[in-house]
C-alpha positions in Angstrom: 159.7 73.7 -25.6 158.5 73.7 -22.0 156.9 77.0 -20.9 158.4 78.9 -18.0 156.2 78.8 -14.9 154.3 81.9 -13.9 156.1 82.2 -10.5 159.5 82.6 -12.2 159.9 86.3 -11.9 162.8 88.6 -12.6 162.5 92.1 -11.1 164.7 95.0 -12.0 165.6 97.0 -8.9 164.1 100.5 -8.9 163.1 102.8 -6.0 159.5 101.6 -6.3 160.0 97.9 -7.1 158.1 95.5 -4.7 161.1 94.2 -3.0 161.0 92.7 0.5 163.6 91.0 2.7 161.2 88.1 3.3 160.6 87.6 -0.5 163.8 88.7 -2.1 166.5 88.4 0.6 168.6 91.0 2.5 171.0 91.8 -0.4 168.2 92.7 -2.8 166.5 94.9 -0.3 169.8 96.6 0.7 170.7 97.3 -2.9 167.2 98.8 -3.5 167.7 101.1 -0.5 171.1 102.2 -2.0 169.3 103.0 -5.3 166.7 105.0 -3.4 169.6 107.0 -1.9 170.6 107.7 -5.5 173.9 105.9 -5.1 175.6 104.9 -8.4 174.5 101.2 -8.3 174.9 99.3 -11.5 171.7 97.9 -13.0 170.5 95.0 -10.9 167.8 92.3 -11.3 166.4 90.4 -8.3 165.1 86.8 -8.4 162.6 86.3 -5.6 163.0 83.3 -3.3 160.1 81.4 -4.9 161.7 81.7 -8.3 165.0 80.4 -6.9 163.2 77.5 -5.2 161.4 76.6 -8.5 164.7 76.7 -10.3 166.3 74.3 -7.7 163.3 72.0 -8.2 164.1 71.7 -11.9 161.8 74.4 -13.4 162.9 75.5 -16.9 164.5 79.0 -17.2 163.4 80.8 -20.4 166.5 82.5 -21.7 164.3 84.9 -23.7 163.3 86.5 -20.4 167.0 87.1 -19.5 167.7 88.5 -22.9 164.7 90.8 -22.7 165.9 92.1 -19.3 169.6 92.3 -20.0 170.0 92.5 -23.8 171.7 90.1 -26.2 175.1 90.8 -24.8 175.8 91.5 -21.1 178.5 91.0 -18.5 177.0 90.4 -15.0 177.7 89.0 -11.5 175.4 86.8 -9.6 175.2 86.9 -5.8 173.2 85.1 -3.2 170.5 87.0 -1.2 169.2 85.0 1.8 166.8 86.5 4.3 169.6 86.8 6.9 173.2 87.5 5.8 174.5 85.4 8.7 173.1 82.3 7.0 175.8 82.3 4.3 175.0 81.1 0.8 176.6 80.2 -2.5 179.7 82.1 -3.5 179.5 85.0 -6.0 180.1 84.3 -9.7 181.6 87.1 -11.6 181.9 88.0 -15.3 178.9 85.9 -16.5 178.5 86.7 -20.2 182.2 86.5 -21.1 182.5 84.9 -24.5 184.5 85.3 -27.7 182.5 88.3 -28.8 182.9 90.1 -25.4 186.6 89.2 -25.4 187.1 90.9 -28.7 185.2 94.0 -27.5 187.1 94.3 -24.2 190.4 93.7 -26.0 189.7 96.8 -28.1 188.8 99.0 -25.1 191.0 97.6 -22.3 193.7 95.6 -24.0 194.2 91.9 -24.6 195.9 91.0 -21.3 193.1 92.4 -19.2 190.3 90.9 -21.4 191.9 87.5 -21.4 192.4 87.6 -17.6 188.6 88.3 -17.1 187.6 85.5 -19.5 190.1 83.0 -17.9 188.8 83.7 -14.4 185.2 83.2 -15.6 185.9 80.0 -17.4 187.7 78.5 -14.4 185.0 79.6 -12.0 182.2 78.2 -14.3 184.0 74.9 -14.8 184.5 74.2 -11.1 181.3 75.6 -9.7 178.7 75.1 -12.5 180.1 72.2 -14.5 181.6 70.7 -11.3 184.9 69.8 -12.8 188.1 69.2 -10.8 189.7 72.6 -9.8 193.2 71.1 -10.2 192.7 71.0 -13.9 192.3 74.8 -14.0 195.1 76.0 -11.7 197.2 77.9 -14.3 197.9 81.6 -13.7 197.1 84.1 -16.4 199.7 84.1 -19.2 200.3 83.4 -22.9 198.2 80.5 -24.1 196.6 79.7 -20.8 193.1 80.8 -21.9 193.3 78.5 -25.0 194.5 75.6 -22.9 191.7 76.1 -20.4 189.0 76.1 -23.1 190.5 73.0 -24.6 190.4 71.2 -21.2 186.8 72.2 -20.7 185.9 70.8 -24.2 187.8 67.5 -23.5 186.0 67.0 -20.2 182.5 68.1 -21.2 182.5 66.8 -24.8 181.2 70.2 -25.9 182.7 73.7 -26.2 182.5 76.3 -23.5 179.0 77.9 -23.9 179.1 81.2 -25.9 175.5 82.3 -25.4 175.4 84.7 -22.5 171.8 83.9 -21.5 172.5 80.2 -21.5 175.6 80.8 -19.3 173.4 82.8 -16.8 170.7 80.2 -16.8 173.2 77.5 -15.8 174.8 79.7 -13.1 171.4 80.5 -11.6 170.5 76.8 -11.6 173.8 75.8 -10.0 173.5 78.4 -7.2 169.9 77.5 -6.5 170.7 73.8 -6.2 173.8 74.5 -4.1 171.6 76.2 -1.5 169.4 73.1 -1.3 172.3 70.7 -0.8 172.6 68.7 2.4 175.9 70.3 3.5 174.7 73.8 2.9 171.5 73.1 4.8 173.3 71.8 7.8 175.8 74.7 7.8 173.1 77.4 7.8 171.0 75.5 10.4 174.1 75.6 12.7 174.0 79.4 12.2 170.4 79.5 13.4 168.6 79.4 10.1 165.2 77.6 10.0 164.8 74.4 8.1 162.8 76.1 5.4 165.1 79.1 4.9 165.0 80.3 1.3 167.4 82.1 -1.0 167.0 85.0 -3.4 169.5 85.9 -6.1 170.7 89.2 -7.6 172.1 89.7 -11.0 174.1 92.9 -11.5 176.0 94.5 -14.4 179.7 94.1 -13.8 181.6 97.2 -12.7 185.0 96.0 -14.0 187.3 98.5 -12.2 189.7 98.6 -15.1 190.5 101.4 -17.6 193.1 103.9 -18.8 192.4 106.4 -16.0 192.1 105.9 -12.2 190.6 102.4 -12.0 190.3 99.7 -9.4 188.1 98.2 -6.8 187.9 98.2 -3.0 185.9 98.4 0.2 185.4 101.3 2.6 183.9 101.6 6.1 183.7 104.5 8.5 184.2 102.9 11.9 187.0 100.7 13.3 185.9 97.1 13.5 187.7 96.4 16.8 187.0 99.7 18.7 183.9 101.1 17.0 185.4 104.6 16.9 184.9 106.7 13.8 187.7 106.0 11.4 187.9 105.4 7.6 189.3 102.0 6.9 189.3 99.6 4.0 191.4 98.8 1.0 191.7 99.9 -2.7 193.5 98.0 -5.5 194.1 100.4 -8.3 194.5 99.1 -11.9 195.7 101.0 -14.9 195.7 99.7 -18.4 198.7 100.0 -20.7 201.0 97.6 -22.4 201.1 95.6 -19.2 198.6 95.5 -16.4 199.8 97.3 -13.2 198.2 96.6 -9.9 198.8 99.1 -7.1 197.4 98.9 -3.5 196.5 102.4 -2.3 195.6 103.6 1.2 192.2 105.2 1.4 193.1 108.3 3.4 196.3 110.3 3.3 199.1 108.3 4.9 202.8 109.0 5.3 203.5 105.4 4.3 202.4 105.7 0.7 200.0 107.0 -1.9 196.2 107.2 -1.1 192.9 107.3 -2.9 192.2 110.6 -1.2 195.2 112.1 -2.8 194.7 110.4 -6.2 191.1 111.6 -6.5 189.8 113.9 -3.8 186.4 114.1 -5.6 185.8 110.3 -5.6 187.0 110.1 -2.0 184.6 112.8 -1.0 181.8 111.0 -2.9 182.5 107.8 -0.9 182.3 109.7 2.4 179.0 111.2 1.3 177.6 107.9 0.3 178.7 106.3 3.6 177.0 109.0 5.6 173.8 108.6 3.6 173.8 104.8 4.0 174.4 105.1 7.8 171.4 107.5 8.1 169.0 105.7 5.9 170.0 102.1 6.5 170.3 102.9 10.2 173.5 100.9 10.4 177.3 101.2 10.0 177.9 99.8 6.5 180.9 98.7 4.5 180.6 99.8 0.9 182.0 97.7 -1.9 182.9 99.9 -4.8 184.6 100.0 -8.2 186.2 102.9 -10.2 186.6 102.7 -14.0 188.4 105.6 -15.6 187.4 107.9 -12.8 183.7 106.8 -12.6 182.5 105.4 -9.3 180.1 102.5 -8.9 178.7 101.1 -5.6 178.5 97.4 -6.0 177.2 96.3 -2.6 176.9 97.2 1.0 177.1 94.9 4.1 176.9 95.5 7.8 180.3 96.2 9.2 181.9 93.2 11.0 182.6 94.2 14.5 184.0 93.1 17.8 181.9 93.1 21.0 183.4 96.5 22.1 182.7 97.9 18.7 179.1 96.7 18.8 178.5 98.6 22.0 180.1 101.8 20.7 178.3 101.7 17.4 174.9 101.0 18.9 175.2 103.8 21.4 176.6 106.3 18.8 173.7 105.5 16.4 171.1 106.0 19.2 172.7 109.2 20.5 172.8 110.6 16.9 169.0 109.9 16.6 169.5 107.3 13.8 167.9 104.5 15.9 165.9 104.5 19.1 167.5 103.4 22.4 165.4 100.2 22.4 167.0 99.2 19.1 170.5 100.0 20.4 169.9 97.7 23.4 168.7 94.8 21.2 171.6 95.2 18.8 174.1 94.1 21.5 174.2 90.5 22.5 174.3 90.3 26.3 177.0 87.7 26.5 179.2 90.0 24.4 179.6 92.3 27.3 181.8 89.8 29.1 184.5 90.6 26.7 184.4 94.3 27.6 185.0 93.8 31.3 188.5 92.2 31.0 191.6 92.3 29.1 191.2 90.4 25.8 193.7 88.8 23.4 193.8 91.1 20.4 192.0 89.3 17.6 194.5 90.7 15.1 197.5 89.2 16.9 199.1 85.8 16.0 198.1 82.9 18.3 200.3 79.9 19.2 197.7 77.6 20.8 199.1 75.1 23.3 195.9 73.5 24.6 192.2 74.0 24.8 189.7 73.5 27.7 186.4 74.8 28.9 186.1 78.6 28.9 184.9 79.0 32.4 185.6 82.7 33.1 186.1 85.3 30.4 189.1 87.6 29.9 192.8 87.0 29.2 196.0 87.3 31.2 199.7 86.6 30.8 201.9 85.2 33.5 204.4 82.7 34.7 203.2 79.2 35.5 203.0 78.2 39.2 201.6 75.0 40.6 200.8 75.8 44.3 198.9 78.6 46.1 202.0 79.4 48.1 204.1 79.9 44.9 201.4 82.2 43.6 201.5 84.3 46.8 205.3 84.4 46.5 205.1 85.6 42.9 202.5 88.3 43.9 204.8 89.5 46.6 207.4 90.2 44.0 204.8 91.9 41.7 205.2 89.1 39.1 202.0 88.0 37.4 201.4 84.3 37.6 198.9 81.7 36.4 197.9 79.1 38.9 197.8 75.6 37.4 196.1 72.9 39.4 194.5 69.5 38.7 191.4 71.0 40.4 191.2 73.7 43.0 190.0 73.4 46.6 189.0 76.0 49.3 192.7 76.1 50.5 193.7 77.4 47.0 191.6 80.5 47.4 194.5 82.6 48.6 196.6 81.5 45.6 193.7 82.3 43.3 193.6 85.8 44.8 197.3 86.2 44.1 197.2 84.8 40.5 196.1 86.7 37.4 194.4 83.5 35.9 193.6 79.9 36.8 194.0 76.7 34.7 192.8 73.3 35.9 193.1 69.9 34.3 189.7 68.8 35.5 186.3 70.4 36.3 183.3 72.0 34.6 181.4 75.3 34.4 180.4 75.1 38.1 183.5 73.5 39.5 185.2 75.3 42.5 187.8 76.9 40.2 185.1 78.2 37.8 182.8 79.7 40.4 185.5 81.4 42.4 187.3 82.7 39.3 184.1 84.3 38.0 183.5 85.9 41.3 187.1 87.3 41.4 186.9 88.3 37.7 189.9 86.1 36.9 190.2 84.5 33.5 189.8 80.7 34.0 190.0 77.6 31.9 188.9 74.3 33.4 188.7 70.7 32.2 191.9 71.2 30.1 192.5 67.5 29.7 195.0 68.1 26.9 197.7 68.8 29.6 199.1 66.4 32.1 200.5 67.9 35.3 203.6 66.6 37.1 203.5 68.3 40.5 206.6 66.6 41.9 208.9 68.1 39.2 206.6 71.1 38.6 205.8 71.0 34.9 203.0 70.1 32.6 203.0 68.3 29.3 200.8 69.6 26.4 199.9 68.0 23.1 202.8 66.8 21.0 204.9 66.4 24.1 205.5 70.1 24.6 206.8 70.7 28.2 206.2 73.8 30.2 207.9 74.3 33.5 207.2 76.5 36.5 208.2 80.0 35.5 207.5 79.6 31.8 205.2 82.3 30.4 201.8 81.5 28.9 198.6 83.4 28.1 195.2 82.2 29.2 192.3 83.2 26.9 189.3 82.5 29.2 186.8 83.8 26.7 187.4 80.9 24.2 189.3 78.3 26.4 192.7 78.5 24.7 196.1 78.4 26.4 198.6 80.3 24.3 202.4 80.1 24.4 204.2 83.2 25.5 202.8 86.7 26.0 200.0 87.6 23.6 199.0 91.2 22.5 196.1 92.4 24.6 193.2 94.8 24.3 192.3 96.7 27.5 188.9 96.5 29.1 186.3 98.8 27.6 184.3 100.2 30.5 183.8 103.5 28.8 181.0 106.0 28.6 179.3 103.9 25.8 179.3 100.8 28.0 177.8 102.7 31.0 175.2 104.5 28.8 174.0 101.3 27.3 173.5 99.7 30.7 171.7 102.7 32.1 169.3 102.4 29.2 168.9 98.7 30.1 168.1 99.6 33.7 165.3 101.9 32.5 163.4 99.0 30.8 164.3 95.8 32.7 161.7 94.5 35.2 163.6 92.0 37.3 166.2 92.8 39.9 169.9 92.0 39.3 172.0 91.5 42.4 175.6 90.2 42.8 177.2 87.4 44.7 179.9 89.2 46.8 181.9 87.5 49.5 184.4 90.3 50.4 184.6 94.1 50.4 186.5 93.9 47.1 183.7 91.9 45.6 181.2 94.4 46.9 183.1 97.3 45.3 183.0 95.4 42.0 179.3 94.9 42.4 178.9 98.6 43.0 181.1 99.4 40.0 178.8 97.3 37.8 175.7 98.9 39.5 174.1 95.8 40.9 170.8 96.2 42.8 172.5 94.8 46.0 174.1 91.7 47.2 172.0 88.5 46.7 174.6 86.1 48.3 177.5 86.7 50.6 179.2 83.4 51.4 180.7 84.1 54.8 183.0 81.1 54.8 185.2 82.8 52.2 186.1 85.4 54.9 187.8 82.8 57.1 190.6 81.7 54.7 192.9 84.6 55.5 196.0 83.5 57.4 195.1 85.3 60.7 191.6 84.0 60.7 192.3 80.5 59.6 194.3 79.7 62.8 191.5 81.0 65.0 189.0 79.0 62.9 191.0 75.8 63.5 191.2 76.5 67.2 187.4 76.7 67.2 187.2 73.4 65.4 189.5 71.7 67.9 187.7 73.1 70.9 186.6 70.4 73.3 183.5 72.2 74.8 180.9 74.7 73.6 182.4 77.3 76.0 185.9 76.8 74.4 184.3 77.2 71.0 182.6 80.5 72.1 186.0 81.8 73.3 187.6 81.1 69.9 184.6 82.5 68.1 184.8 85.7 70.2 188.2 86.3 68.5 186.5 86.0 65.1 183.5 88.2 66.1 185.2 91.6 65.6 186.7 90.4 62.3 183.3 89.3 61.0 181.7 92.6 62.3 184.2 94.6 60.3 183.6 92.5 57.3 179.8 93.1 57.4 180.2 96.8 58.3 182.4 97.2 55.2 179.8 95.5 53.0 177.0 97.7 54.4 179.1 100.8 53.9 180.1 99.9 50.4 176.6 99.0 49.3 175.3 102.3 50.7 171.8 101.2 51.8 171.3 98.6 49.1 170.1 95.2 50.3 172.8 92.8 51.5 171.9 89.1 51.9 174.4 87.2 54.1 174.4 83.4 54.0 175.4 81.9 57.3 178.3 79.5 57.5 177.9 76.6 55.0 180.8 74.3 54.3 181.9 71.2 56.2 184.5 72.0 58.8 187.1 69.7 57.3 187.7 72.2 54.5 189.5 74.4 57.0 191.9 71.7 58.0 195.1 70.5 56.3 195.1 67.2 54.5 198.8 66.4 54.1 201.4 65.4 56.8 203.3 68.7 56.6 200.2 70.8 57.1 199.1 68.7 60.1 202.5 69.1 61.7 202.3 72.9 61.3 198.8 72.8 62.8 200.0 70.8 65.7 202.7 73.3 66.4 200.3 76.2 66.1 197.8 74.6 68.5 200.4 73.2 70.8 198.9 69.7 70.5 200.4 66.3 69.7 200.6 65.5 66.0 198.7 62.2 66.8 195.8 64.1 68.2 195.6 66.5 65.3 195.7 63.5 62.9 192.9 61.8 64.8 190.7 64.9 64.8 191.2 65.5 61.1 190.3 61.9 60.4 187.3 62.1 62.6 186.0 65.2 60.7 186.6 63.7 57.3 183.4 62.6 55.5 182.7 60.1 52.7 180.6 62.7 50.9 181.1 66.1 52.6 178.8 68.0 50.3 175.9 65.9 51.6 177.1 65.7 55.2 177.7 68.0 58.2 177.3 71.4 56.5 174.9 74.2 56.2 172.0 74.4 58.6 173.1 71.1 60.1 176.1 72.9 61.6 173.8 75.6 62.8 171.7 73.1 64.7 174.5 70.9 66.1 177.2 73.6 66.6 174.9 76.6 67.2 177.8 78.9 68.5 179.0 79.6 65.0 175.6 81.0 63.8 175.2 82.9 67.2 178.6 84.6 66.5 177.7 85.5 62.9 174.3 86.8 63.8 175.8 89.0 66.5 178.4 90.3 64.1 175.7 91.1 61.5 173.5 93.0 64.0 176.3 94.9 65.6 177.6 95.9 62.1 174.0 96.9 61.2 173.8 99.3 64.2 177.2 100.9 63.4 176.5 101.3 59.7 173.1 102.8 60.3 174.6 105.6 62.3 175.8 107.4 59.2 172.7 107.2 57.1 169.4 105.4 56.5 168.8 102.3 58.6 170.3 99.1 57.3 168.0 96.1 57.0 170.3 93.0 56.7 169.0 89.8 55.1 170.2 86.6 56.8 170.0 83.4 54.8 170.1 79.9 56.3 171.8 77.4 53.9 170.9 73.8 52.9 167.6 73.7 54.6 165.4 70.6 54.0 162.9 70.8 56.9 160.7 73.4 58.6 162.0 72.5 62.0 165.5 73.4 61.1 164.4 76.9 60.3 162.4 77.2 63.5 165.5 76.2 65.6 167.9 78.6 63.9 165.3 81.4 63.8 164.7 81.1 67.6 168.4 81.5 68.3 168.9 84.4 65.9 165.9 86.2 67.3 167.4 85.8 70.8 170.7 87.2 69.6 168.9 90.1 68.1 167.1 90.9 71.3 170.4 90.7 73.3 172.2 93.0 70.9 169.3 95.5 71.0 169.4 95.6 74.8 173.2 95.8 75.0 173.5 98.6 72.4 170.3 100.4 73.3 169.5 100.5 69.6 166.7 99.2 67.4 166.9 97.6 64.0 165.0 95.2 61.8 166.2 92.3 59.7 164.9 89.7 57.3 165.5 86.0 57.7 165.2 83.7 54.8 166.2 80.3 53.4 168.5 79.1 50.7 166.6 76.4 48.8 169.2 73.9 47.7 167.6 70.5 48.3 164.6 69.0 46.4 162.8 68.5 49.7 163.1 72.2 50.5 161.5 73.1 47.2 158.7 70.6 47.8 158.1 71.8 51.3 158.5 75.5 50.5 155.0 76.3 51.7 155.6 75.3 55.3 159.2 76.7 55.2 157.9 80.1 54.0 155.9 80.4 57.3 159.2 81.4 58.9 161.0 82.9 56.0 160.7 86.4 54.5 162.5 85.2 51.3 163.3 82.0 49.5 166.5 82.1 47.4 167.1 79.1 45.2 170.7 78.0 45.1 170.6 76.3 41.8 174.2 75.0 41.9 173.5 72.5 44.7 169.9 72.1 43.7 171.1 70.9 40.2 173.6 68.6 41.9 171.0 67.0 44.1 168.3 66.8 41.4 170.6 65.0 39.0 172.7 63.1 41.5 175.8 64.6 39.8 178.9 66.2 41.2 179.4 69.6 39.6 183.2 69.2 40.1 183.4 65.8 38.3 180.6 66.1 35.7 182.9 67.9 33.3 184.7 64.6 32.6 181.7 63.2 30.7 179.3 66.1 30.2 180.6 66.8 26.7 179.8 63.3 25.6 176.4 63.4 27.2 175.5 66.7 25.4 177.0 65.4 22.1 174.9 62.3 22.3 171.7 64.1 23.2 171.3 62.8 26.7 171.1 66.4 27.9 170.4 69.3 25.5 172.9 71.5 27.5 175.2 71.2 30.5 172.7 71.7 33.4 175.4 73.3 35.5 175.8 75.9 32.7 172.2 76.5 31.6 169.3 76.0 34.0 167.5 72.7 33.3 164.0 74.2 33.1 162.3 70.8 32.7 163.7 69.2 35.8 165.3 71.7 38.2 163.1 74.4 36.8 160.0 72.5 37.7 161.3 72.3 41.3 161.8 76.1 41.2 158.2 76.6 40.0 156.8 74.2 42.6 158.8 75.9 45.4 157.9 79.4 44.4 154.2 78.5 44.0 153.9 76.8 47.3 155.9 79.5 49.1 153.7 82.3 47.7 150.5 80.3 48.4 151.5 80.3 52.1 153.0 83.8 52.2 152.1 86.0 49.2 154.7 88.6 50.1 157.6 86.2 50.2 160.6 87.3 48.0 161.6 84.7 45.4 165.1 84.7 43.8 167.9 82.6 42.3 171.4 83.1 43.7 173.2 80.3 41.9 175.6 80.8 39.0 172.7 80.3 36.6 171.6 83.8 37.7 174.0 85.3 35.2 172.9 83.2 32.3 170.5 84.9 29.9 168.3 81.8 29.3 168.0 81.3 33.0 167.1 85.0 33.6 164.3 84.6 31.0 162.9 81.6 32.9 163.1 83.4 36.3 161.5 86.5 34.9 158.6 84.6 33.3 158.1 82.8 36.6 157.7 86.1 38.4 160.8 85.9 40.5 161.9 89.2 42.1 165.6 89.1 41.3 168.5 86.9 40.3 172.0 87.1 41.8 175.2 86.2 40.0 179.0 86.8 40.1 179.8 90.6 40.0 181.5 90.3 36.6 178.3 88.8 35.2 176.1 91.6 36.4 176.4 93.7 33.2 175.4 90.7 31.1 172.4 90.0 33.3 171.3 93.7 33.2 171.3 93.8 29.4 169.7 90.3 29.1 166.9 91.4 31.4 166.3 94.5 29.3 166.2 92.3 26.1 163.4 90.2 27.6 161.5 93.2 28.8 161.6 94.7 25.3 160.8 91.5 23.5 158.1 90.2 25.9 156.9 93.1 28.0 155.0 92.4 31.2 151.6 93.9 31.6 151.7 97.4 33.2 155.5 97.7 32.9 156.5 100.9 31.1 158.9 100.4 28.2 
């Protein structure tokens, strides 16, 4: 007979046994901790990972070792114990050791029906999971003669009787579970969950706590917090079993409940014991645990304990409560909450307990959920909002003229687009749930309906729910959970602010955006896109008059009407931000975005401007560009149509003077967009400096300001050294920089990006997660050359990547001063920055 290898160890769990998570897995270590707490845990034996690996490799299992540990007769369960519970593992096998002898013994103590049911379940489980027989052959429910038939089927298929030796049964179960862990499918599944390639498995063998008997008997689970909210609450289940002529199964509530009988009423002593054990586990295991327990004739056994499954809002509440109770330090509380999970707390969410009728799926571009009536135009959305009826704007893809409709809607759905498409970026800034790239729907704008999968038709006015957190369109109104911006949420983020070492600003285009940024306690505004201020109806007309002006003087006259509006915009931003930095980007988009593109819109514009329709049509055609994102926009407008930047600079400076009268002096930051050459900065800076001098003289007031550049072109990154001579800050606009580096349209890339990622062309969508190898290298080159020329230059990122944790890690490691992102992504960025500060502290930064 082959001798068992030396490394094949079996360790009975005692308070002092040498058990570690890395050598025996999380379940073995958790059970040992429960034993140390003197909880009534059945006898348990742990197999270390090396032993399990040896078994999987074909090493012989000496049954004499099992018999010595467990006795000649035993009844046990076998459970997997990987290092991390998230990695999964083979399913539990119960009642190992059931045989004819054990059947006779249990028949005497518990009755024939209960004993045969236990034996039948084990034979069926063993046959399918150990002997690998077809489950369909063992589908009979317990009843007269079923056990005999099942044993006969096993014999006919295996050409041998069902094994009666308990140690042999256990050896086969251990070998089956060890080999299942090493299978190709199991390996791929756990690697998808983040497990390393060489992840190992331990096993635990535990005496069965049957949960049957003549007195109060049964089994269940209990936890002490609500999995959805995280609030203190006893929840769980208990299935009571009592033994008589016939087995009776009764489901009991745990706590007293008017709807029916409860465990607390049936046995106050056992219930109190469970409460005590739960409190001890929470304190010593430093976690909210769910206990699995069994009761046999009034005797309690704790079988297992697992971390309570929890929603994002519950995770925040639990982490903060544990820290405030002194169970864990604040740093641990911060690290226990996944930064991206905070997005779910900022918005309404579909209740995970509610039924879902999924109509279609797309890209989850902006988190949260909303219910409303379908509309297909911005004007229809505004009409709905005027009647206080929530609506969802459905477009093939959105354009700047849809912004008013997006403001009026409660959510946005587009047939095309990706994570940085117009709809996605604007929706995140507004905090609207948004799904883009929903190619499963086909829109008919003429008849105002869309068709979903299986030909389902939804017309304007029909009610749907958008779940922007997971990209699902649901039929009808779904049950919702309210946002969870409670004390726990704020407390956690204040702790994050105490440890993070990179600034987090917000992209805010309007006073409402600024108020949201303040609510989420951003460090200031890192990007204010002033063009978004011109789409209101009263301003759009004036803007169009300016565009149609024939001379610079006529343009100035039109812009003078916009000046007080812009001044009030900036004054409001300064007042709301209360002395925090505000970075204002000068006008960026091509002028054609402010003009109508259909015949009806041009006719209305001709009437408003009192010009012939033919002239309006010619001017619109003349301003149209083949590739407007690479055409007459940004600093190119500032150089060729300088009156626009002159007006904006004056508005900024006059607002600065007015806002500074009520408190500390305001120091505005003015950003020039789409720069690619040093001379562009020199030209614009000269004019802005002249406007500053004029305003100071006219207002008899002094002020300072900072002028910087938005680095959005590869050339600007490469020439950042000479550009920094004239710039106090360099802010990388990674949306456009990614477009230009890849030669991809962020609005159109969604059509094929999924295929590219799936086939490994790109590891991730570069518009979603910063491409550190390509775009990132340009950032490093630009930052390095800028600081070589001007050591005090401020370096930041203000693209949508600024709210992405991986991108924040890159910017922090590169020594950037801050990142800026949509207001609703600020909490995620604050927590992510704290994680990186805790996990990789910078030298000299207090933690």
